[in-house]
TITORZA-31262 format. One record per atom (N, C-alpha, C): x, y, z. Coordinates in steps of 0.2 Angstrom, whole numbers, padded with zeros to 4 digits, always signed. Layout:
REM residues N
XYZ;...
END
This chain:
REM residues 370
+0109+0049-0002;+0103+0045+0001;+0100+0049+0006;+0095+0051+0005;+0090+0056+0008;+0086+0053+0014;+0087+0056+0020;+0085+0054+0026;+0079+0058+0028;+0073+0055+0033;+0068+0058+0034;+0070+0063+0042;+0066+0067+0042;+0067+0073+0050;+0068+0067+0055;+0065+0061+0054;+0066+0058+0061;+0071+0052+0061;+0076+0053+0057;+0083+0048+0057;+0087+0048+0062;+0088+0053+0066;+0092+0052+0072;+0088+0049+0077;+0083+0051+0078;+0077+0045+0082;+0076+0038+0080;+0077+0038+0075;+0077+0030+0072;+0085+0027+0077;+0090+0030+0075;+0096+0028+0076;+0097+0027+0086;+0093+0033+0086;+0094+0032+0095;+0091+0026+0098;+0085+0025+0094;+0081+0018+0096;+0084+0012+0093;+0090+0012+0092;+0095+0007+0090;+0091+0002+0083;+0089+0007+0077;+0086+0005+0072;+0092+0002+0068;+0090-0005+0064;+0094-0007+0058;+0094-0001+0052;+0097+0001+0049;+0096+0007+0044;+0098+0003+0037;+0093+0005+0033;+0096+0002+0026;+0093+0007+0020;+0096+0005+0014;+0094+0010+0010;+0088+0008+0006;+0082+0011+0005;+0077+0009+0001;+0073+0015-0003;+0073+0014-0010;+0071+0019-0015;+0074+0026-0013;+0081+0025-0012;+0086+0032-0012;+0085+0036-0006;+0081+0032+0000;+0080+0034+0008;+0084+0029+0012;+0086+0033+0015;+0090+0028+0023;+0084+0028+0027;+0082+0021+0028;+0076+0021+0033;+0077+0014+0037;+0073+0013+0043;+0074+0010+0047;+0070+0002+0043;+0075-0003+0045;+0073-0010+0044;+0069-0013+0049;+0073-0012+0055;+0069-0015+0061;+0074-0011+0067;+0069-0013+0072;+0072-0009+0079;+0076-0015+0083;+0078-0013+0088;+0080-0019+0093;+0077-0025+0095;+0071-0027+0095;+0066-0031+0096;+0066-0034+0090;+0066-0033+0085;+0067-0036+0079;+0060-0036+0073;+0059-0039+0069;+0054-0039+0065;+0049-0044+0065;+0050-0050+0070;+0043-0053+0072;+0041-0049+0076;+0045-0047+0083;+0041-0042+0089;+0038-0038+0085;+0040-0034+0081;+0036-0029+0078;+0030-0030+0075;+0030-0036+0072;+0025-0039+0066;+0020-0041+0073;+0021-0043+0077;+0016-0046+0083;+0013-0041+0087;+0017-0034+0087;+0013-0029+0090;+0009-0027+0087;+0010-0025+0081;+0005-0023+0076;-0001-0026+0077;-0001-0034+0074;-0006-0040+0076;-0010-0037+0082;-0007-0037+0087;-0010-0037+0093;-0012-0031+0098;-0007-0027+0095;-0009-0021+0100;-0008-0016+0095;-0002-0012+0094;-0001-0006+0090;+0006-0003+0088;+0007-0002+0083;+0015-0001+0081;+0015+0007+0078;+0020+0011+0076;+0019+0018+0073;+0026+0016+0067;+0023+0020+0063;+0028+0020+0056;+0029+0027+0055;+0037+0027+0052;+0037+0034+0048;+0038+0033+0041;+0033+0037+0038;+0032+0035+0031;+0033+0041+0026;+0038+0046+0030;+0039+0051+0028;+0043+0051+0022;+0046+0044+0018;+0048+0045+0013;+0044+0045+0008;+0038+0043+0008;+0031+0043+0002;+0031+0050+0002;+0027+0051-0003;+0026+0060-0006;+0018+0061-0007;+0016+0067-0005;+0010+0070-0006;+0010+0075-0012;+0004+0075-0015;+0003+0078-0021;-0003+0081-0020;-0006+0087-0022;-0011+0091-0022;-0014+0092-0028;-0020+0089-0030;-0022+0090-0035;-0029+0095-0035;-0028+0101-0039;-0035+0105-0037;-0039+0108-0044;-0045+0111-0043;-0045+0114-0049;-0054+0111-0050;-0057+0115-0056;-0063+0113-0058;-0064+0108-0061;-0060+0104-0063;-0059+0098-0067;-0056+0092-0063;-0055+0094-0056;-0050+0088-0052;-0053+0083-0051;-0060+0082-0051;-0063+0075-0050;-0064+0072-0057;-0065+0073-0062;-0064+0070-0069;-0058+0067-0071;-0052+0073-0070;-0046+0072-0071;-0043+0065-0067;-0045+0064-0061;-0041+0059-0056;-0047+0052-0059;-0054+0053-0060;-0058+0049-0062;-0055+0045-0069;-0052+0050-0074;-0048+0048-0080;-0043+0044-0079;-0039+0047-0073;-0032+0043-0072;-0034+0035-0069;-0038+0034-0066;-0038+0028-0062;-0042+0023-0063;-0040+0018-0062;-0043+0010-0063;-0051+0011-0058;-0050+0013-0054;-0057+0013-0048;-0059+0018-0050;-0068+0020-0047;-0070+0025-0048;-0069+0030-0043;-0068+0036-0045;-0067+0042-0040;-0071+0047-0041;-0076+0046-0047;-0081+0051-0048;-0088+0050-0043;-0091+0054-0038;-0097+0055-0034;-0093+0052-0028;-0088+0051-0026;-0086+0048-0019;-0088+0054-0014;-0090+0051-0009;-0090+0056-0003;-0085+0060+0001;-0086+0067+0000;-0081+0071+0002;-0077+0068+0010;-0071+0069+0010;-0066+0066+0017;-0067+0059+0016;-0066+0056+0010;-0066+0049+0009;-0061+0048+0005;-0056+0040+0005;-0051+0040+0004;-0051+0032-0002;-0049+0032-0008;-0049+0027-0013;-0043+0024-0015;-0043+0019-0015;-0036+0014-0017;-0037+0012-0025;-0031+0014-0028;-0032+0014-0036;-0025+0012-0039;-0025+0011-0046;-0019+0010-0049;-0019+0016-0055;-0013+0018-0057;-0012+0023-0062;-0009+0019-0068;-0011+0017-0075;-0009+0013-0078;-0005+0019-0085;-0001+0015-0088;+0002+0019-0095;-0004+0017-0100;-0005+0022-0104;-0010+0021-0111;-0009+0013-0114;-0003+0011-0113;-0001+0005-0119;+0000-0001-0115;-0001+0001-0108;-0003-0006-0103;+0003-0004-0097;+0003-0009-0092;+0007-0008-0088;+0004-0004-0082;+0008-0003-0076;+0005+0001-0071;+0011+0008-0069;+0007+0012-0069;+0013+0019-0066;+0014+0019-0057;+0008+0017-0054;+0010+0017-0047;+0003+0015-0046;+0002+0013-0038;-0003+0011-0035;-0003+0015-0030;-0009+0017-0027;-0010+0023-0023;-0015+0024-0019;-0016+0028-0014;-0023+0032-0013;-0025+0038-0015;-0030+0038-0016;-0033+0047-0017;-0037+0050-0014;-0036+0055-0009;-0041+0057-0004;-0044+0062-0008;-0050+0064-0006;-0055+0068-0008;-0057+0074-0002;-0055+0080-0004;-0058+0085+0002;-0065+0086-0001;-0065+0088-0008;-0072+0090-0012;-0069+0088-0020;-0074+0090-0024;-0076+0088-0029;-0067+0092-0035;-0066+0097-0029;-0061+0101-0033;-0055+0101-0030;-0053+0098-0024;-0048+0097-0019;-0048+0090-0019;-0041+0086-0020;-0038+0080-0018;-0033+0081-0016;-0029+0074-0014;-0022+0074-0013;-0022+0066-0012;-0015+0065-0016;-0014+0058-0016;-0007+0056-0013;-0006+0051-0010;+0000+0048-0007;+0004+0044-0010;+0009+0045-0014;+0011+0040-0020;+0018+0037-0014;+0020+0031-0019;+0025+0027-0016;+0032+0031-0018;+0037+0030-0013;+0043+0034-0013;+0048+0032-0019;+0047+0027-0021;+0052+0027-0027;+0048+0028-0031;+0042+0031-0033;+0038+0034-0039;+0036+0041-0037;+0040+0044-0033;+0038+0052-0032;+0039+0056-0039;+0045+0056-0042;+0045+0061-0048;+0042+0058-0054;+0042+0050-0054;+0038+0049-0060;+0031+0050-0059;+0028+0049-0054;+0021+0051-0054;+0019+0058-0054;+0024+0062-0050;+0023+0069-0052;+0023+0072-0060;+0027+0068-0063;+0028+0068-0070;+0023+0067-0074;+0020+0060-0073;+0014+0058-0076;+0008+0061-0074;+0007+0063-0069;+0001+0070-0067;+0002+0076-0071;+0009+0079-0071;+0009+0086-0074;+0007+0084-0082;+0010+0078-0084;+0009+0078-0092;+0002+0075-0094;-0001+0072-0090;-0008+0070-0091;-0012+0078-0091;-0010+0083-0087;-0015+0086-0084;-0014+0094-0089;-0009+0093-0094;-0010+0098-0100;-0017+0101-0101;-0020+0095-0102;-0026+0097-0107;-0033+0097-0101;-0031+0099-0095;-0037+0099-0090;-0035+0105-0086;-0042+0106-0085;-0042+0112-0081;-0040+0113-0073;-0032+0108-0071;-0032+0107-0064;-0025+0110-0062;-0023+0111-0055;-0016+0111-0055;-0014+0107-0051;-0008+0104-0051;-0004+0100-0047;+0001+0103-0044;+0002+0101-0037;+0006+0106-0033;+0009+0100-0029;+0017+0097-0029;+0019+0094-0024;+0021+0096-0017;+0018+0092-0014;+0021+0093-0006;+0026+0090-0002;+0031+0087-0005;+0037+0083-0004;+0040+0085+0002;+0042+0092+0001;+0046+0094+0005;+0042+0098+0012;+0036+0098+0011;+0035+0102+0017;+0029+0097+0023;+0027+0092+0021;+0022+0087+0024;+0026+0080+0024;+0026+0079+0031;+0027+0069+0033;+0022+0066+0034;+0022+0058+0036;+0017+0055+0038;+0020+0050+0042;+0015+0049+0046;+0016+0045+0052;+0009+0038+0052;+0011+0033+0051;+0005+0028+0053;+0006+0023+0059;+0000+0024+0063;+0000+0019+0067;-0006+0014+0067;-0003+0008+0068;-0007+0002+0065;-0009-0003+0069;-0014-0007+0072;-0016-0011+0076;-0023-0010+0079;-0025-0014+0082;-0030-0014+0085;-0032-0008+0092;-0027-0009+0096;-0027-0003+0100;-0026+0004+0096;-0025+0005+0091;-0025+0011+0090;-0029+0017+0090;-0036+0015+0091;-0041+0020+0093;-0039+0023+0098;-0039+0019+0103;-0036+0021+0109;-0031+0024+0111;-0026+0023+0107;-0020+0027+0109;-0019+0034+0105;-0023+0034+0100;-0022+0040+0095;-0029+0045+0098;-0035+0041+0101;-0039+0045+0103;-0037+0050+0109;-0032+0048+0113;-0030+0053+0117;-0027+0060+0115;-0025+0060+0108;-0023+0065+0106;-0027+0068+0101;-0031+0065+0098;-0035+0068+0092;-0041+0062+0094;-0047+0065+0098;-0053+0063+0100;-0057+0061+0094;-0055+0062+0088;-0061+0060+0082;-0060+0054+0079;-0053+0052+0081;-0052+0045+0079;-0057+0040+0082;-0061+0041+0086;-0065+0037+0089;-0072+0035+0084;-0072+0042+0080;-0077+0041+0074;-0075+0041+0067;-0070+0041+0066;-0067+0041+0060;-0071+0033+0056;-0072+0033+0050;-0074+0028+0048;-0068+0025+0044;-0066+0020+0042;-0061+0016+0039;-0064+0019+0030;-0056+0021+0028;-0055+0024+0022;-0059+0032+0020;-0059+0035+0026;-0061+0042+0028;-0055+0046+0031;-0055+0051+0029;-0052+0057+0033;-0054+0061+0036;-0050+0066+0041;-0053+0073+0040;-0050+0077+0046;-0048+0084+0043;-0043+0088+0048;-0044+0088+0055;-0038+0089+0058;-0038+0090+0066;-0033+0096+0067;-0032+0097+0073;-0027+0102+0075;-0021+0099+0080;-0015+0101+0077;-0010+0099+0082;-0004+0106+0083;-0002+0106+0087;+0002+0112+0090;-0003+0118+0087;-0008+0118+0086;-0010+0125+0083;-0010+0125+0074;-0007+0118+0073;-0007+0119+0065;-0011+0112+0064;-0014+0114+0056;-0018+0109+0052;-0015+0101+0052;-0017+0097+0053;-0014+0090+0051;-0022+0087+0048;-0020+0081+0046;-0025+0076+0043;-0024+0069+0046;-0029+0068+0049;-0030+0061+0051;-0034+0055+0047;-0031+0051+0045;-0034+0047+0040;-0036+0039+0041;-0040+0035+0041;-0040+0028+0044;-0040+0025+0038;-0034+0025+0034;-0030+0021+0031;-0023+0018+0033;-0021+0012+0028;-0015+0010+0031;-0013+0003+0026;-0008-0001+0026;-0005-0005+0023;-0004-0012+0026;-0006-0013+0031;-0006-0018+0036;-0012-0024+0036;-0017-0020+0036;-0022-0025+0038;-0025-0026+0046;-0022-0021+0049;-0023-0022+0056;-0027-0018+0058;-0030-0014+0054;-0033-0006+0056;-0028-0001+0059;-0030+0006+0058;-0026+0010+0060;-0027+0018+0057;-0022+0022+0060;-0023+0029+0055;-0017+0030+0052;-0016+0035+0049;-0009+0037+0046;-0012+0046+0047;-0006+0048+0049;-0006+0057+0051;-0002+0060+0047;-0005+0064+0042;+0000+0069+0038;+0000+0077+0042;+0007+0080+0044;+0008+0084+0047;+0014+0088+0044;+0014+0096+0044;+0020+0098+0041;+0027+0095+0045;+0032+0095+0042;+0038+0090+0044;+0040+0092+0050;+0040+0100+0051;+0043+0102+0056;+0039+0100+0064;+0033+0097+0061;+0031+0096+0069;+0030+0088+0069;+0033+0086+0065;+0032+0077+0064;+0037+0075+0070;+0041+0076+0071;+0047+0075+0077;+0042+0074+0086;+0037+0080+0086;+0035+0081+0091;+0029+0076+0093;+0026+0075+0086;+0022+0070+0086;+0024+0063+0087;+0030+0060+0084;+0032+0055+0085;+0034+0053+0093;+0038+0059+0097;+0038+0058+0103;+0032+0057+0108;+0027+0061+0105;+0020+0059+0110;+0019+0052+0110;+0018+0050+0104;+0018+0040+0104;+0022+0036+0105;+0028+0038+0104;+0034+0032+0105;+0036+0034+0113;+0036+0040+0114;+0040+0042+0122;+0034+0041+0126;+0029+0046+0126;+0023+0046+0132;+0018+0039+0132;+0015+0038+0126;+0012+0032+0125;+0015+0025+0124;+0021+0025+0123;+0025+0018+0123;+0023+0015+0117;+0021+0018+0111;+0021+0014+0104;+0026+0011+0103;+0027+0005+0101;+0032+0002+0098;+0033+0004+0091;+0040+0007+0088;+0042+0008+0082;+0043+0001+0077;+0040+0002+0073;+0040-0004+0067;+0044-0001+0061;+0049-0006+0058;+0053-0004+0052;+0049-0005+0046;+0052-0007+0040;+0051-0007+0035;+0051-0018+0032;+0054-0020+0037;+0054-0028+0037;+0047-0030+0038;+0045-0026+0045;+0038-0029+0047;+0033-0026+0042;+0034-0021+0041;+0029-0019+0034;+0027-0023+0029;+0033-0025+0028;+0034-0032+0021;+0029-0036+0024;+0031-0039+0029;+0027-0045+0031;+0021-0044+0035;+0017-0039+0036;+0011-0036+0037;+0008-0037+0030;+0011-0032+0025;+0006-0032+0019;+0006-0037+0016;+0012-0043+0014;+0011-0049+0013;+0005-0053+0015;+0005-0054+0021;+0000-0057+0024;-0007-0056+0023;-0008-0050+0019;-0015-0047+0017;-0016-0047+0010;-0010-0048+0006;-0009-0050+0000;-0009-0042-0004;-0007-0039-0002;-0007-0031-0004;-0001-0032-0010;+0000-0028-0015;+0004-0027-0018;+0009-0022-0016;+0015-0023-0018;+0022-0019-0018;+0023-0018-0025;+0024-0011-0025;+0026-0009-0035;+0033-0011-0035;+0034-0013-0040;+0041-0016-0041;+0041-0023-0041;+0036-0026-0038;+0036-0033-0037;+0028-0035-0042;+0023-0035-0038;+0016-0037-0041;+0014-0031-0046;+0016-0026-0046;+0014-0021-0051;+0020-0016-0052;+0021-0015-0060;+0026-0013-0062;+0024-0008-0069;+0030-0007-0073;+0029-0003-0079;+0027-0009-0085;+0028-0016-0082;+0026-0021-0087;+0022-0025-0086;+0019-0025-0078;+0013-0029-0075;+0006-0025-0075;+0003-0024-0078;-0003-0022-0078;-0008-0025-0071;-0012-0019-0070;-0017-0021-0063;-0020-0028-0064;-0023-0030-0070;-0028-0035-0071;-0024-0041-0070;-0015-0040-0070;-0012-0046-0070;-0008-0045-0061;-0012-0041-0057;-0010-0042-0051;-0015-0042-0045;-0014-0043-0040;-0018-0043-0035;-0023-0038-0033;-0021-0031-0037;-0024-0026-0037;-0028-0024-0044;-0031-0030-0047;-0036-0032-0051;-0043-0030-0049;-0045-0031-0043;-0051-0029-0040;-0053-0022-0041;-0047-0017-0040;-0049-0010-0040;-0051-0008-0048;-0052-0013-0054;-0052-0009-0060;-0061-0010-0062;-0061-0004-0066;-0070-0003-0066;-0071-0005-0073;-0070-0009-0076;-0071-0009-0084;-0078-0006-0087;-0083-0007-0082;-0090-0001-0084;-0089+0006-0084;-0083+0007-0080;-0082+0015-0083;-0082+0017-0090;-0084+0025-0093;-0085+0027-0098;-0079+0026-0101;-0072+0029-0098;-0067+0027-0100;-0060+0028-0095;-0054+0028-0096;-0050+0029-0092;-0043+0027-0095;-0038+0029-0092;-0032+0029-0095;-0030+0021-0095;-0028+0017-0101;-0027+0012-0100;-0033+0008-0102;-0038+0008-0103;-0042+0006-0104;-0044+0000-0109;-0043+0004-0114;-0040+0001-0120;-0034-0006-0120;-0029-0003-0117;-0023-0009-0115;-0026-0015-0113;-0030-0015-0107;-0032-0020-0103;-0037-0025-0108;-0042-0021-0112;-0047-0024-0116;-0041-0029-0120;-0037-0025-0123;-0032-0029-0129;-0029-0035-0125;-0026-0034-0120;-0022-0038-0116;-0026-0044-0113;-0033-0044-0111;-0038-0048-0111;-0040-0053-0118;-0040-0050-0123;-0040-0053-0129;-0034-0056-0131;-0029-0055-0129;-0024-0056-0133;-0020-0063-0131;-0023-0068-0127;-0022-0074-0124;-0014-0072-0121;-0012-0067-0118;-0006-0067-0116;-0006-0066-0109;-0012-0063-0107;-0013-0060-0099;-0011-0065-0094;-0006-0063-0089;-0004-0065-0084;-0009-0067-0078;-0007-0071-0074;-0013-0072-0068;-0009-0070-0059;-0012-0068-0055;-0009-0067-0049;-0012-0072-0043;-0008-0075-0040;-0011-0079-0034;-0006-0079-0029;-0009-0081-0023;-0005-0082-0016;-0004-0091-0015;+0001-0091-0011;+0003-0098-0010;+0005-0099-0003;+0004-0105-0001;+0006-0106+0006;+0011-0113+0006;+0017-0111+0009;+0021-0117+0006;+0019-0123+0012;+0019-0130+0010;+0018-0135+0013;+0024-0137+0018;+0030-0135+0017;+0036-0137+0020;+0040-0133+0022;+0046-0133+0027;+0049-0127+0028;+0053-0124+0023;+0052-0117+0022;+0057-0113+0018;+0053-0106+0017;+0056-0101+0011;+0055-0096+0011;+0055-0095+0003;+0051-0093+0000;+0051-0092-0006;+0052-0085-0008;+0056-0082-0011;+0059-0076-0012;+0057-0074-0019;+0058-0066-0020;+0056-0065-0027;+0060-0067-0032;+0058-0070-0038;+0062-0072-0043;+0063-0081-0043;+0060-0083-0037;+0060-0090-0037;+0055-0094-0042;+0058-0098-0048;+0053-0101-0051;+0049-0107-0049;+0042-0106-0052;+0033-0109-0052;+0035-0113-0056;+0032-0121-0053;+0031-0125-0058;+0024-0128-0056;+0019-0130-0060;+0014-0136-0060;+0016-0139-0066;+0011-0145-0061;+0013-0152-0066;+0021-0153-0070;+0025-0151-0066;+0032-0152-0069;+0035-0146-0074;+0029-0141-0076;+0030-0136-0080;+0033-0130-0077;+0037-0126-0081;+0037-0118-0077;+0031-0115-0080;+0028-0112-0074;+0024-0107-0076;+0023-0100-0074;+0029-0099-0071;+0030-0091-0068;+0035-0090-0062;+0034-0085-0061;+0039-0084-0055;+0035-0082-0047;+0038-0083-0042;+0036-0078-0035;+0040-0071-0037;+0033-0066-0035;+0034-0059-0033;+0036-0057-0028;+0035-0060-0023;+0035-0058-0015;+0034-0064-0011;+0040-0064-0007;+0037-0070-0003;+0042-0068+0004;+0039-0071+0010;+0042-0072+0016;+0038-0075+0022;+0040-0077+0029;+0038-0080+0032;+0033-0077+0035;+0029-0080+0037;+0023-0078+0039;+0021-0079+0047;+0023-0072+0052;+0023-0074+0059;+0017-0078+0061;+0011-0074+0058;+0002-0074+0060;+0002-0083+0058;+0004-0086+0053;+0002-0093+0050;+0009-0097+0052;+0015-0095+0054;+0021-0099+0055;+0022-0103+0051;+0022-0102+0044;+0026-0106+0038;+0025-0100+0031;+0028-0102+0028;+0031-0099+0020;+0025-0097+0017;+0024-0091+0014;+0018-0087+0010;+0022-0083+0004;+0019-0082-0001;+0020-0079-0006;+0016-0077-0011;+0018-0073-0016;+0013-0071-0020;+0016-0072-0028;+0012-0074-0033;+0014-0078-0039;+0013-0073-0044;+0016-0073-0049;+0012-0071-0057;+0015-0077-0061;+0011-0079-0065;+0011-0085-0068;+0006-0085-0075;+0008-0090-0079;+0006-0089-0086;-0001-0093-0089;-0005-0096-0084;-0011-0099-0083;-0016-0099-0077;-0021-0099-0079;-0026-0098-0071;-0025-0105-0067;-0025-0104-0061;-0025-0110-0057;-0032-0109-0051;-0033-0115-0049;-0039-0116-0044;-0037-0116-0037;-0039-0113-0033;-0038-0113-0025;-0039-0121-0022;-0032-0121-0020;-0032-0129-0019;-0028-0132-0021;-0025-0130-0028;-0021-0134-0032;-0014-0133-0031;-0010-0139-0030;-0003-0138-0030;+0001-0137-0034;+0007-0131-0031;+0013-0130-0037;+0018-0131-0032;+0023-0132-0037;+0031-0132-0032;+0034-0126-0035;+0039-0122-0029;+0042-0118-0030;+0052-0120-0029;+0055-0117-0034;+0062-0120-0032;+0065-0113-0028;+0067-0117-0022;+0071-0112-0016;+0079-0115-0014;+0082-0112-0015;+0088-0115-0014;+0090-0122-0017;+0088-0123-0024;+0089-0130-0028;+0085-0135-0024;+0080-0134-0022;+0075-0137-0019;+0069-0136-0023;+0065-0142-0024;+0057-0141-0025;+0053-0142-0020;+0049-0135-0018;+0046-0135-0010;+0038-0136-0014;+0034-0140-0010;+0026-0140-0012;+0023-0133-0010;+0018-0132-0012;+0014-0125-0010;+0008-0126-0013;+0001-0125-0010;-0002-0124-0013;-0006-0117-0015;-0012-0116-0019;-0015-0111-0020;-0020-0108-0014;-0020-0103-0013;-0025-0102-0006;-0029-0095-0009;-0033-0094-0006;-0038-0089-0006;-0033-0083-0002;-0034-0075-0006;-0033-0070-0002;-0037-0066+0002;-0035-0063+0007;-0029-0064+0010;-0028-0067+0013;-0020-0069+0015;-0019-0074+0019;-0022-0077+0027;-0023-0069+0030;-0026-0070+0036;-0032-0064+0037;-0038-0066+0041;-0042-0061+0040;-0043-0054+0043;-0045-0051+0040;-0045-0042+0043;-0047-0039+0041;-0046-0032+0041;-0050-0028+0039;-0047-0024+0032;-0045-0028+0026;-0043-0027+0021;-0045-0021+0018;-0042-0017+0013;-0043-0012+0010;-0050-0014+0006;-0048-0020+0003;-0053-0023-0003;-0061-0024+0000;-0060-0028+0005;-0067-0027+0010;-0070-0024+0013;-0066-0018+0014;-0069-0013+0017;-0072-0008+0012;-0067-0008+0007;-0072-0004+0001;-0080-0008-0002;-0078-0016-0001;-0085-0016-0003;-0089-0017+0002;-0087-0017+0009;-0094-0016+0013;-0096-0009+0013;-0092-0004+0012;-0094+0004+0011;-0099+0003+0005;-0096+0001-0001;-0101-0001-0006;-0108-0002-0006;-0109-0007+0000;-0115-0011+0001;-0119-0007+0006;-0116-0002+0009;-0120+0002+0014;-0122+0008+0011;-0118+0009+0005;-0121+0014+0001;-0128+0016-0003;
END
């Protein structure tokens, strides 16, 4: 099992360590998941994301290459901007969901999910054979910290004043300990915040500055999951997978079918015409209980699909879940979920479950301003 450079610091803080995608990572710290969740929603928390992977893509064809690989538009985006997208297999299904960061038209980097680091690298290298691009993995060289929550700007600007002026879904180069780092206004919580990408050797000092000096609460994978679920964000392997296409997921909004072409576009058109397309929804449980992945979902006494992710929402004080079902449903309609041999009622709700600065809304707002 791999360990991040902050492993001993997590242990010293009383973290409960678990295996995640081949890595030993903190699930939670001494105060627990609920306290960590609330800290991010109300103030600010810090996450170790060094299990995720950074890959550089450079060359004259970099922009067109990444646009071809992506469901979302990558062409002609502003320099120093970030775009959430999904990569597809040619025959359908999702390779991964990720954020693409643009330095300029010939220099990009991506941050990929920990479970898919090698898979995504292989996908890039295989697709790049006929393009004038270079693919450079930076897995062993750079690490990532996320600081998320409404007080992030105040906390981070004490070290990086640029944070005060950084627009959402944008990034810029900063300096830390005389080395170049990246400060990005991106995240996975819907609470606002930044992600910092620095050489691995400097990551412990950055962590210590925020945790020891600024008293920012460390947050583990448990709260990271409840935070993303409240936003209705996809987790690869649950809402997206090799067998779940983006059009069947909560990430369907990234698909731009008006693009001239992208890898998987034909497969999406065929899925739409086949009558086999599934549908993703969010539900709020109407009685106590937590619907977990795999729980069967019923509508009018008929099985229609399963839960892909579910949790207790600290913000709403009830159970919430994401579904994958075989028929369209309307907001407000009632379904039932089997939880521990009980049929629990729930209703279809509009995503996100709570109001916030979601990636989707930020992307829409930026488009309206442009």
